[in-house]
N, C-alpha and C positions, 0 to 999 in steps of 0.2 A: 449657477444653473444646477450644478450636482446638489447643492444644498436644497434647492426647491423641489428637485426630483425625490430626494431623500425624504424630505417633509411630506410629499404626496404619497410615497410609499408606505411611510410610518402611519399616516392618517388612514389610508386604505386597510392596513392590516389592523389598526385599532378598531375600525369599523366592523371588520369580519370577526374580531375576536368578542365583540359585544353581542353575546347571545341574549335574545330576549327569553328569559326564563319565566313562564307563567307562574303566577303565585299559586301555591297549593291550596285546592279547595278546602275550605274549613266548614264544619257544620257545628251548629249550636250544641254545646254540652250542657246547656241549662235545662231545666226541667220544662216539660211541655207548657204552652201558654195556660192551659187550665189549672195547672199546678201553681199553688201560691196565690191564686185568685180567691178571695174570700167566698166561701160557699161551694166552690168547685170540688166535687168528690169523685170525678170520672177522669179516665185517662184514655187518650187515643192509642190504639194498638196497631197491629200489623195490617198490611194490604191483604185483604182476603181474596179478591178477585177483581178482574177487568171484564165488564160485560160487553159483548159485541152483538149487534142486532144484525141477523143474517137473513136474506130473503129465501134462501134454500137451505134448510137445516141438514138434510142428507149430504149435500155437496160440502158444506162447511165441516161437518163431522168427519167426512171422508178426508178432507184435506189434512186435518190435525191427526188423524189416526192412521191413515193409509200412506199419505205422502210424507208427513213429518214425524211419523212414529210415536205420537203421543198417547198416553192411556186416556180414553174418554169414557164418560159414564153413558149409561142408558139415557133415553130421552124421558123426561119426566114433565107431565102436564102440570101447570099450576093455575087452575082456572080462576082463583081468587086474584091472581095478578095479571091474567089474560096472556100468559106465555107458556111455550114449551121451553125447556131448558135442557142444555147438555153441558156438562162440565168437563173441561180439558185440564188434566193435571200437569203441572210444570215443575213441581219440585218445591220451589219457594212460594209459589202462589198458583192461582188457577185463572183459567179463562171461562167465562160463562157465555155459551152461545144461546142467544135469544131469538125465538121465532114466535109470530103472532098466534094466539089461541083465541079464535073469535073476532068479529068485526069491531069490536070496541077496545081491542087490545091497544095499550099505549105503544106497542112495538110496531102495529100496523100503521099508525100515524107517523112514527119515526121512519119507517121504510117508504111510506108516500113521499117524504121529503128527501130521503137519501136511498134511491132505488137500489144501489149496490151494497147497502148496509154500512156498518161502521161502528166505532166505539160508542156505546150507549151510557155507561156509567162506570164509576169505580165503587168498590165496596171496601170500607175500612172497619176493622173490629174496634169496639169499645168496651170497656170492663163494666160500664154500668149505663146501659142504653136509656134508662128513665132519668137518670140524673143528667145525662148528656142532653136530652131533649129539653128538659126544664132550663138548663144553663144556656143552651143555644137559643131557644125562643126568648129569654131574657136579654140576649145579646142581639135580637131583632134578625135572627136567621129563620127563615120561613121554612116549614116542613110541608110536604105534599099530602099528608094526612094528619088527623088530629092525634091518633094513637098509633103505637107501632103495630105491625102486622107480622104474621109469621112468615118468614121467607123460605127460600129454596133449601136451606140447611136446616129447617125445623126450628129456628131461632128467631126472636123478635127483630125486626128491622124497620128503619125509618129512613125515608128519602129526604134529602135537603134540597131546596129550590136551587137550580143552577144559576139563577140571577144573583144570588147571595153568595155563590161559591166559585166566582170567577169564570162563570160559563160551563162549569162542570157539574153534572148531576152526580151527587155523593149519596151513596147508601151507607148508613151506619149499621152494623150487625152486632148483636150482643155476643161477646167473646165466649 
């Protein structure tokens, strides 16, 4: 009996000492997918901003500026995009607060479906937007316009269709 108790005790100790150590997360160190692909001459860069559609721009601006202590820009109307924008500086990236400008604003439609607002798109910089567009169209990624337009930072931008980007509206911006 003592032998069986000892066996149970050793078994219990062995089970306690077996810690499940999660495997360390590894990231690809290879070149981006576009590198090494014949004809690709562009490269994906850093996250420029995350855009948030807001039903009340003043309230959202106040949250980030007055409650959270962030530095925020002035409100800038972008009639060609149908939005008012406010940028919130975060150090390593920015938030872009979006509010409808006009009834045909794409943000107005988004807010009709999402009354409280929410994440609208992400913006990633590219080193050659024209080459990126040609390459992505060849790979059957749809764009929301034929040509790049000038975005909130005064640089060319292109939106990629969310149905081709795992449900995320992606904005590419010339770095």
